[in-house]
LODOKE-181139 format. One record per residue: x, y, z of N, C-alpha, C, O, CB in turn; residue number from 1. Coordinates in nm, 4 decimals, decimal comma. Atoms other than C-alpha are relative to their C-alpha. Glycine has a CB too. Example, Ala and Ser with C-alpha at 12.3 -4.5 7.8 and 13.67 -1.06 7.14 Angstrom:
<pts>
- 0,0890	-0,1190	0,0000	1,2300	-0,4500	0,7800	0,0900	0,1200	0,0000	0,1936	0,1181	0,0665	-0,0992	0,0027	0,1246	1 $
- -0,0820	-0,1190	-0,0060	1,3670	-0,1060	0,7140	-0,0770	0,1090	0,0730	-0,0261	0,2198	0,0899	0,0414	0,0462	-0,1415	2 $
</pts>
This chain:
<pts>
- -0,1162	-0,0850	-0,0224	-1,3207	-1,6198	1,6588	-0,0190	0,1311	-0,0753	-0,0616	0,1324	-0,1908	0,1307	-0,0711	-0,0447	1 $
- 0,0119	-0,1325	0,0594	-1,3196	-1,2470	1,5909	0,1325	0,0720	0,0174	0,1893	0,0738	0,1266	-0,1168	0,0809	0,0640	2 $
- -0,1191	-0,0845	-0,0074	-1,0199	-1,0321	1,5096	-0,0426	0,1458	-0,0201	-0,1244	0,1776	-0,1064	0,1069	-0,0429	-0,1069	3 $
- 0,0364	-0,1415	0,0024	-1,0411	-0,6589	1,5687	0,1239	0,0853	-0,0235	0,2283	0,0632	0,0377	-0,0694	0,0409	0,1317	4 $
- -0,1113	-0,0916	0,0279	-0,8184	-0,3852	1,4288	-0,0528	0,1423	0,0065	-0,1419	0,1807	-0,0692	0,0651	-0,0294	-0,1399	5 $
- 0,0405	-0,1396	-0,0150	-0,8552	-0,0256	1,5423	0,0878	0,0906	-0,0858	0,2018	0,0571	-0,1177	0,0072	0,0428	0,1476	6 $
- -0,0762	-0,1038	0,0695	-0,7452	0,2812	1,3515	-0,0644	0,1345	0,0286	-0,1767	0,1426	0,0784	0,0061	-0,0271	-0,1536	7 $
- 0,0561	-0,1335	-0,0123	-0,7915	0,6550	1,3597	0,0496	0,0816	0,1171	0,0142	0,1988	0,1301	-0,1438	-0,0101	0,0089	8 $
- -0,0528	-0,0766	-0,1126	-0,6084	0,7539	1,6745	0,1052	0,0986	-0,0457	0,1459	0,0996	-0,1619	0,0582	-0,0930	0,1052	9 $
- -0,1039	-0,0971	0,0320	-0,3560	1,0326	1,6901	0,0029	0,1139	0,0985	-0,0561	0,1069	0,2063	-0,0195	0,0537	-0,1387	10 $
- -0,0132	-0,1200	-0,0820	-0,2705	1,3714	1,8321	-0,0982	0,1045	-0,0502	-0,1055	0,1323	-0,1699	0,1458	0,0547	-0,0029	11 $
- 0,0982	-0,1019	0,0371	-0,5416	1,6348	1,8367	0,0011	0,1088	0,1058	0,0275	0,0825	0,2231	-0,1427	-0,0611	-0,0153	12 $
- 0,0051	-0,1124	-0,0943	-0,5742	1,9770	1,9950	-0,1298	-0,0021	0,0795	-0,2306	-0,0550	0,0326	0,0140	0,1341	-0,0745	13 $
- 0,1246	-0,0109	-0,0779	-0,8268	2,0420	2,2706	-0,1110	0,0667	-0,0812	-0,0892	0,1665	-0,1499	0,0246	0,0794	0,1295	14 $
- 0,1125	-0,0482	0,0782	-1,1685	2,0994	2,1213	-0,0147	-0,0658	-0,1351	-0,1143	-0,0453	-0,2044	0,0120	0,1447	-0,0186	15 $
- 0,0021	0,0648	0,1302	-1,0870	1,8902	1,8185	-0,0805	-0,1279	-0,0012	-0,1433	-0,1658	0,0977	0,1389	-0,0286	-0,0444	16 $
- 0,0766	0,1223	0,0213	-1,2406	1,5740	1,6807	0,0874	-0,1087	-0,0597	0,1859	-0,0819	-0,1286	-0,1199	0,0269	-0,0907	17 $
- -0,0605	0,1176	0,0619	-1,1312	1,2252	1,5874	-0,1083	-0,1032	-0,0216	-0,2085	-0,1066	0,0499	0,1155	-0,0578	0,0871	18 $
- 0,0897	0,1126	0,0231	-1,3079	0,9256	1,4434	0,0812	-0,1278	0,0032	0,1703	-0,1488	-0,0791	-0,0755	0,0144	-0,1350	19 $
- -0,0640	0,1305	-0,0086	-1,1944	0,5829	1,5506	-0,0814	-0,1025	-0,0778	-0,2044	-0,0975	-0,0816	0,0160	-0,0437	0,1472	20 $
- 0,0650	0,1081	0,0731	-1,2689	0,2797	1,3379	0,0490	-0,1338	0,0537	0,1631	-0,1471	0,0980	0,0273	0,0115	-0,1521	21 $
- -0,0339	0,1356	-0,0424	-1,2739	-0,0873	1,4290	-0,0473	-0,0955	-0,1081	-0,1670	-0,1080	-0,1336	-0,0641	-0,0351	0,1388	22 $
- 0,0313	0,0976	0,1034	-1,2575	-0,3473	1,1547	0,0010	-0,1392	0,0607	0,0966	-0,1788	0,1273	0,1000	0,0094	-0,1175	23 $
- 0,0139	0,1340	-0,0563	-1,3773	-0,6937	1,2479	0,0039	-0,1045	-0,1091	-0,0538	-0,0866	-0,2163	-0,1295	-0,0119	0,0793	24 $
- 0,0021	0,1150	0,0897	-1,3079	-1,0213	1,0769	-0,0481	-0,1202	0,0787	-0,0364	-0,1247	0,2012	0,1403	-0,0264	-0,0627	25 $
- 0,0576	0,1150	-0,0663	-1,4673	-1,3530	1,1509	-0,1482	-0,0068	-0,0291	-0,2012	0,0732	-0,1062	0,0252	0,0054	0,1505	26 $
- 0,1397	0,0248	0,0340	-1,8202	-1,4782	1,1482	-0,0961	0,0713	0,0953	-0,0609	0,1072	0,2076	-0,0278	-0,1494	0,0011	27 $
- 0,1116	-0,0455	-0,0830	-2,1478	-1,3428	1,2785	0,0254	0,1322	0,0705	-0,0050	0,1470	0,1889	-0,0318	-0,1037	0,1018	28 $
- -0,0298	-0,1307	-0,0608	-2,0376	-0,9850	1,3380	-0,1243	0,0613	0,0626	-0,1170	0,1207	0,1702	0,0582	0,0959	-0,1046	29 $
- 0,1194	-0,0710	-0,0457	-2,3941	-0,8665	1,3803	-0,0508	-0,0485	0,1345	-0,1306	0,0205	0,1978	-0,1089	-0,0136	-0,1014	30 $
- 0,0487	0,0530	-0,1257	-2,4496	-1,0850	1,6861	0,0831	0,0482	0,1181	0,0525	0,0175	0,2334	-0,0009	-0,1505	-0,0043	31 $
- -0,0877	-0,0485	-0,1051	-2,1749	-0,9135	1,8802	-0,0384	0,1413	0,0436	-0,0721	0,2267	-0,0385	0,1447	-0,0031	-0,0469	32 $
- 0,0085	-0,1341	-0,0541	-2,2158	-0,6162	2,1069	0,1377	0,0625	-0,0167	0,2377	0,0064	0,0281	-0,0466	-0,0004	0,1505	33 $
- -0,1270	-0,0668	0,0235	-1,9461	-0,3717	2,0028	0,0178	0,1124	0,1015	-0,0744	0,1890	0,1296	0,0075	0,0547	-0,1444	34 $
- -0,0272	-0,1032	-0,0997	-1,7819	-0,1487	2,2570	0,1346	0,0650	-0,0222	0,2252	0,0074	-0,0824	-0,0062	-0,0583	0,1392	35 $
- -0,1273	-0,0720	-0,0049	-1,5097	0,1078	2,2892	0,0345	0,0233	0,1472	-0,0469	0,0733	0,2248	-0,0075	0,1365	-0,0796	36 $
- -0,0521	-0,0216	-0,1338	-1,3028	0,1159	2,6055	0,1240	0,0873	-0,0121	0,1820	0,1011	-0,1198	0,0321	-0,1354	0,0715	37 $
- -0,1239	-0,0757	-0,0015	-1,0156	0,3370	2,7065	0,0733	-0,0223	0,1307	0,0140	-0,0539	0,2338	-0,0270	0,1488	-0,0215	38 $
- -0,0824	0,0146	-0,1187	-0,7301	0,3174	2,9481	0,1091	0,1062	-0,0018	0,1940	0,1088	-0,0909	0,0610	-0,1421	0,0081	39 $
- -0,1020	-0,1023	-0,0169	-0,5231	0,6122	3,0621	0,1094	-0,0545	0,0906	0,0843	-0,1463	0,1687	-0,0607	0,1307	0,0583	40 $
- -0,1103	0,0479	-0,0842	-0,1833	0,5642	3,2280	-0,0375	0,0051	0,1480	-0,0850	0,1070	0,1981	0,1268	0,0834	-0,0252	41 $
- 0,0262	0,0058	-0,1432	-0,2247	0,4527	3,5873	-0,1459	-0,0167	0,0372	-0,1809	-0,0150	0,1552	0,0513	0,1217	0,0635	42 $
- 0,1428	0,0146	-0,0268	-0,5991	0,4052	3,5507	-0,0518	-0,1321	-0,0546	0,0109	-0,1957	-0,1394	-0,0785	0,1167	-0,0607	43 $
- 0,0616	0,1227	0,0490	-0,8284	0,1109	3,4981	-0,0655	0,0243	-0,1350	-0,1036	0,1363	-0,1690	-0,1030	-0,0531	0,1009	44 $
- 0,0717	-0,0090	0,1265	-0,9775	0,0373	3,1617	-0,1471	0,0259	0,0291	-0,2050	-0,0348	0,1192	0,0181	-0,1296	-0,0845	45 $
- 0,1391	-0,0349	-0,0227	-1,3238	0,1884	3,1373	-0,0791	-0,0044	-0,1290	-0,0261	0,0196	-0,2375	-0,0105	0,1372	0,0631	46 $
- 0,0887	-0,0011	0,1154	-1,6189	0,1542	2,9066	-0,0284	0,1435	-0,0417	-0,0633	0,2278	0,0409	-0,1313	-0,0746	0,0309	47 $
- 0,0330	-0,1309	0,0545	-1,6650	0,4547	2,6826	-0,1393	-0,0023	-0,0615	-0,2223	0,0839	-0,0330	0,1041	0,0433	-0,1043	48 $
- 0,1289	0,0101	0,0684	-1,9577	0,3429	2,4683	-0,0173	-0,1418	-0,0515	0,0801	-0,2129	-0,0761	-0,0103	0,1027	-0,1164	49 $
- 0,0298	0,1318	0,0543	-2,1308	0,0290	2,3466	-0,1245	0,0083	-0,0861	-0,2091	0,0959	-0,0681	-0,0184	-0,1038	0,1128	50 $
- 0,1150	0,0028	0,0903	-2,3798	-0,0589	2,0757	-0,0362	-0,1443	-0,0299	0,0507	-0,2266	-0,0590	0,0297	0,0774	-0,1313	51 $
- 0,0468	0,1338	0,0312	-2,5919	-0,3670	2,0221	-0,0200	-0,0146	-0,1503	-0,0086	0,0821	-0,2257	-0,1304	-0,0308	0,0750	52 $
- 0,0224	0,0226	0,1421	-2,6640	-0,5260	1,6879	-0,1198	0,0775	-0,0508	-0,1270	0,1127	-0,1686	-0,0189	-0,1472	-0,0273	53 $
- 0,1188	-0,0744	0,0391	-2,9954	-0,3480	1,6864	0,0163	0,1509	0,0067	-0,0737	0,2258	-0,0314	-0,1136	-0,0403	0,0856	54 $
- -0,0272	-0,1430	-0,0024	-2,8368	-0,0101	1,7441	-0,0244	0,0687	0,1330	-0,0105	0,1907	0,1422	-0,0813	0,0656	-0,1016	55 $
- 0,0132	-0,0616	-0,1327	-2,9100	0,0459	2,1123	0,1386	0,0347	0,0527	0,2339	-0,0420	0,0394	-0,0745	-0,0950	0,0993	56 $
- -0,1303	-0,0484	-0,0439	-2,6335	0,2472	2,2690	-0,0003	0,0374	0,1477	-0,1049	0,0664	0,2057	0,0420	0,1195	-0,0833	57 $
- -0,0178	-0,0589	-0,1322	-2,4988	0,3424	2,6078	0,1391	0,0622	0,0054	0,2324	0,0174	-0,0611	-0,0192	-0,1067	0,1134	58 $
- -0,1214	-0,0803	-0,0069	-2,2279	0,5886	2,7010	0,0406	0,0240	0,1457	-0,0431	0,0292	0,2359	-0,0201	0,1341	-0,0728	59 $
- -0,0481	-0,0487	-0,1279	-2,0108	0,6756	2,9937	-0,0474	0,1435	0,0176	-0,0564	0,2187	-0,0793	0,1549	-0,0096	0,0095	60 $
- 0,0492	-0,1363	-0,0254	-2,1374	0,9928	3,1592	0,0988	0,1051	-0,0500	0,0592	0,2126	-0,0949	-0,0262	0,0203	0,1500	61 $
- -0,1035	-0,0980	0,0350	-1,8084	1,1641	3,0826	0,0050	0,0324	-0,1490	0,0651	0,1324	-0,1883	0,1345	-0,0506	0,0440	62 $
- -0,0077	-0,0241	0,1443	-1,8578	1,1377	2,7062	-0,1374	0,0272	-0,0619	-0,1467	0,0561	-0,1812	0,0646	-0,1193	-0,0692	63 $
- 0,1340	-0,0231	0,0549	-2,2337	1,1792	2,6680	-0,0093	0,1387	-0,0618	0,0335	0,2380	-0,0030	-0,1072	-0,0166	0,1092	64 $
- 0,0140	-0,1259	0,0701	-2,3137	1,4482	2,4167	0,1220	0,0391	-0,0812	0,1161	0,1336	-0,1598	-0,0304	0,1068	0,0967	65 $
- -0,1225	-0,0310	0,0746	-1,9592	1,4473	2,2787	0,0411	-0,1139	-0,0930	0,0917	-0,0899	-0,2027	0,1135	0,0306	0,0966	66 $
- -0,0399	0,1173	0,0777	-1,8999	1,0932	2,1518	-0,1242	-0,0699	-0,0558	-0,2314	-0,0685	0,0047	0,0833	-0,0979	0,0872	67 $
- 0,1070	0,0774	0,0612	-2,1132	0,8850	1,9178	0,0565	-0,1319	-0,0510	0,1525	-0,1348	-0,1280	-0,0672	0,0793	-0,1149	68 $
- -0,0395	0,1317	0,0480	-2,0784	0,5130	1,8633	-0,0968	-0,0431	-0,1091	-0,2164	-0,0146	-0,1024	0,0032	-0,1037	0,1161	69 $
- 0,0843	0,0510	0,1083	-2,2070	0,3503	1,5460	0,0612	-0,1279	-0,0541	0,1749	-0,1627	-0,0220	-0,0163	0,1055	-0,1132	70 $
- -0,0495	0,1231	0,0605	-2,1726	0,0307	1,3499	-0,0626	-0,0182	-0,1369	-0,1708	0,0329	-0,1656	-0,0298	-0,1217	0,0898	71 $
- 0,0500	0,0370	0,1322	-2,2143	-0,0986	0,9976	0,0168	-0,1513	-0,0095	0,1264	-0,2009	-0,0357	0,0770	0,0766	-0,1176	72 $
- -0,0091	0,1458	-0,0042	-2,2961	-0,4674	1,0136	0,0430	-0,0581	-0,1346	0,1149	-0,1580	-0,1391	-0,1337	-0,0596	0,0417	73 $
- -0,0356	0,0512	0,1328	-2,2607	-0,5155	0,6386	0,1499	0,0102	-0,0252	0,2087	-0,0753	-0,0914	-0,0763	0,0761	-0,1087	74 $
- -0,1438	-0,0210	0,0188	-1,9059	-0,3791	0,6477	0,0823	-0,0564	0,1155	0,2053	-0,0532	0,1118	0,0292	0,1481	-0,0158	75 $
- -0,0705	0,0524	-0,1189	-1,8202	-0,5390	0,9837	0,0869	0,1082	0,0630	0,2038	0,0860	0,0944	0,0872	-0,1227	-0,0374	76 $
- -0,0738	-0,1137	-0,0540	-1,7187	-0,2013	1,1181	-0,0739	0,0600	0,1187	-0,1969	0,0595	0,1251	0,0222	0,1064	-0,1083	77 $
- 0,0534	-0,0808	-0,1087	-1,7676	-0,0092	1,4386	0,0800	0,1294	0,0036	0,1976	0,1330	-0,0326	0,0066	-0,0760	0,1377	78 $
- -0,0623	-0,1320	0,0019	-1,6919	0,3585	1,4850	-0,0243	0,0716	0,1317	-0,1204	0,0446	0,2039	-0,0536	0,0839	-0,1171	79 $
- 0,0204	-0,0889	-0,1140	-1,6456	0,6111	1,7589	0,0362	0,1404	-0,0457	0,1535	0,1720	-0,0656	0,0858	-0,0441	0,1248	80 $
- -0,0213	-0,1404	0,0341	-1,6888	0,9748	1,6628	0,0176	0,0771	0,1297	-0,0694	0,0752	0,2168	-0,1188	0,0576	-0,0846	81 $
- -0,0322	-0,0721	-0,1229	-1,5269	1,1910	1,9271	0,0131	0,1491	-0,0312	0,0982	0,1897	-0,1103	0,1311	-0,0548	0,0641	82 $
- -0,0017	-0,1446	0,0185	-1,5960	1,5642	1,9394	0,0314	0,0699	0,1319	0,0217	0,0106	0,2393	-0,1346	0,0491	-0,0561	83 $
- -0,0301	-0,0818	-0,1189	-1,4975	1,8407	2,1798	0,0969	-0,0717	0,0934	0,0751	-0,0807	0,2142	-0,1295	0,0346	0,0758	84 $
- -0,0969	0,0771	-0,0783	-1,1995	1,6428	2,2934	0,0755	0,0889	0,0973	0,1065	0,2044	0,0682	0,0984	-0,0715	-0,0922	85 $
- -0,0778	-0,0697	-0,1015	-1,0175	1,7446	2,6078	0,1146	-0,0874	0,0467	0,1178	-0,2069	0,0171	-0,0883	0,0402	0,1186	86 $
- -0,1152	0,0785	-0,0483	-0,6938	1,6366	2,7752	-0,0419	-0,1231	0,0794	0,0301	-0,2229	0,0822	0,0898	0,0871	0,0864	87 $
- 0,0468	0,1151	-0,0791	-0,8984	1,4051	2,9979	-0,0387	-0,1185	-0,0868	-0,0590	-0,2285	-0,0354	-0,1185	0,0401	0,0854	88 $
- 0,0325	0,1088	0,0920	-0,9798	1,1982	2,6903	0,1249	-0,0721	-0,0497	0,1145	-0,1714	-0,1217	-0,0788	0,0536	-0,1183	89 $
- -0,1241	0,0648	0,0397	-0,6150	1,1094	2,6380	0,0076	-0,1396	0,0599	-0,0020	-0,1568	0,1814	0,1213	0,0837	0,0433	90 $
- -0,0020	0,1394	-0,0441	-0,5883	0,7316	2,6561	0,0254	-0,0897	-0,1198	0,0204	-0,0461	-0,2348	-0,1329	-0,0385	0,0702	91 $
- 0,0038	0,1037	0,1035	-0,5395	0,4128	2,4622	-0,1440	-0,0474	-0,0107	-0,2074	-0,0803	0,0896	0,0979	-0,1198	0,0331	92 $
- 0,1394	0,0397	0,0243	-0,8731	0,3226	2,3066	-0,0015	-0,1396	-0,0630	0,0730	-0,1688	-0,1565	-0,0732	0,1040	-0,0928	93 $
- 0,0081	0,1388	0,0419	-0,9696	-0,0401	2,2562	-0,1397	-0,0338	-0,0502	-0,2404	0,0057	0,0085	0,0386	-0,0922	0,1149	94 $
- 0,1256	0,0520	0,0515	-1,2380	-0,1982	2,0469	-0,0262	-0,1369	0,0627	0,0658	-0,2170	0,0796	0,0029	-0,0093	-0,1555	95 $
- 0,0385	0,1264	-0,0621	-1,4275	-0,4872	2,2054	-0,1214	-0,0574	-0,0701	-0,2133	0,0153	-0,1078	-0,0286	0,0189	0,1496	96 $
- 0,1163	0,0706	0,0532	-1,6645	-0,7457	2,0652	-0,0404	-0,1076	0,0997	0,0386	-0,1962	0,1324	0,0301	-0,0620	-0,1404	97 $
- 0,0498	0,0992	-0,0961	-1,8759	-0,9442	2,3082	-0,1264	-0,0631	-0,0558	-0,2213	0,0061	-0,0926	-0,0276	0,0648	0,1396	98 $
- 0,1136	0,0734	0,0541	-2,1154	-1,2144	2,1925	-0,1252	0,0302	0,0823	-0,1209	0,0308	0,2053	0,0288	-0,1518	-0,0016	99 $
- 0,1225	-0,0401	-0,0686	-2,4707	-1,1199	2,2768	-0,0575	-0,1099	0,0894	-0,1337	-0,0811	0,1816	-0,1033	0,0413	-0,1011	100 $
- 0,0591	0,1113	-0,0741	-2,5511	-1,4666	2,4135	0,1033	-0,0839	0,0745	0,0680	-0,1816	0,1405	-0,0774	-0,0882	-0,0939	101 $
- -0,1032	0,0751	-0,0703	-2,2197	-1,5887	2,5480	0,1130	0,0940	0,0376	0,1953	0,1293	-0,0468	0,0525	-0,1171	-0,0864	102 $
- -0,1003	-0,0969	-0,0449	-2,0018	-1,3577	2,7552	0,1417	-0,0546	-0,0059	0,2381	0,0215	0,0026	-0,0307	0,0441	0,1405	103 $
- -0,1357	0,0555	0,0104	-1,7113	-1,5993	2,7245	0,0618	0,0295	-0,1358	0,1838	0,0229	-0,1508	-0,0021	-0,1510	0,0243	104 $
- -0,0495	-0,0374	0,1325	-1,6817	-1,5003	2,3583	0,0193	0,1502	0,0007	-0,0724	0,2263	-0,0302	-0,0985	-0,0449	-0,1148	105 $
- -0,0315	-0,1399	-0,0266	-1,5112	-1,1690	2,4210	0,1360	0,0292	-0,0617	0,2350	-0,0357	-0,0278	-0,0008	0,0312	0,1539	106 $
- -0,1216	-0,0245	0,0760	-1,2481	-1,0178	2,1928	0,0398	0,1469	0,0076	-0,0430	0,2369	0,0221	-0,0185	-0,0425	-0,1459	107 $
- -0,0554	-0,1349	-0,0096	-1,0202	-0,7166	2,1995	0,0922	0,0303	-0,1168	0,1592	-0,0582	-0,1700	0,0752	0,0173	0,1313	108 $
- -0,0989	-0,0457	0,0952	-0,8270	-0,5145	1,9490	0,1283	0,0368	0,0712	0,1387	0,0252	0,1933	-0,0525	0,1182	-0,0795	109 $
- -0,1315	-0,0304	-0,0575	-0,4697	-0,4029	2,0004	0,0066	0,1404	0,0579	0,1005	0,1736	0,1302	0,1081	-0,0165	-0,1051	110 $
- 0,0059	-0,1351	-0,0551	-0,5675	-0,0455	2,0822	0,0575	0,1040	-0,0934	0,1438	0,0752	-0,1763	0,0725	0,0053	0,1308	111 $
- -0,0520	-0,1142	0,0753	-0,5078	0,2945	1,9286	0,0091	0,1186	0,0966	-0,0816	0,1428	0,1763	-0,0917	0,0340	-0,1250	112 $
- -0,0254	-0,1081	-0,0950	-0,3638	0,5930	2,1113	-0,0663	0,1283	-0,0453	-0,0574	0,1672	-0,1618	0,1499	0,0221	0,0176	113 $
- 0,0556	-0,1326	0,0217	-0,5523	0,9189	2,1380	0,0653	0,0944	0,0999	0,0598	0,0720	0,2208	-0,1559	0,0002	0,0148	114 $
- -0,0648	-0,0993	-0,0848	-0,3612	1,2170	2,2717	-0,0576	0,1369	-0,0315	-0,0547	0,1830	-0,1456	0,1538	-0,0010	-0,0199	115 $
- 0,0590	-0,1329	0,0165	-0,5300	1,5503	2,3271	0,0913	0,0992	0,0703	0,1029	0,0994	0,1929	-0,1469	0,0066	0,0574	116 $
- -0,0981	-0,0926	-0,0551	-0,2772	1,8248	2,3740	0,0216	0,1156	-0,0963	0,0118	0,1008	-0,2181	0,1332	-0,0719	0,0289	117 $
- -0,0325	-0,1156	0,0836	-0,1935	2,1716	2,2523	0,1506	0,0099	-0,0204	0,1978	0,1011	-0,0883	-0,0542	0,1297	0,0631	118 $
</pts>
C-alpha cells in the first residue's frame, strides 16, 4: 500500500513557475514508476510526465521543454518542476505510483490545483 500526498499547487501568472511535490509513504518506493497526471474541467485525465526508478522519463508533447519530473528515492519524493506556464496548464494535478511489475498496484494522490491566470 502506498499513500501519496501532493503539494505545491496554487495560482501563478502566465510565464511563471511552480514546483509540485509528491510525498509517498509505504514500502518499496523505488520500485514504483512515479507519474504526474492532470485533469482540466470537462477533459479527461492525461499523463503529464513519468519517471522510472532508474530515472528514465517521458513527457507529454505539450509540456516537453517546460516541465521536468524528478524523484528522490531516499526521501520517497517525486517532483514536477513547471516552467513557462500558460493558461492551458490550468488543471488539477495528480501524483500516481504504479508498481513496475504489477499494474494492479496503482495509487493516486488527492490532487493539487494549478491555476495559471493574470
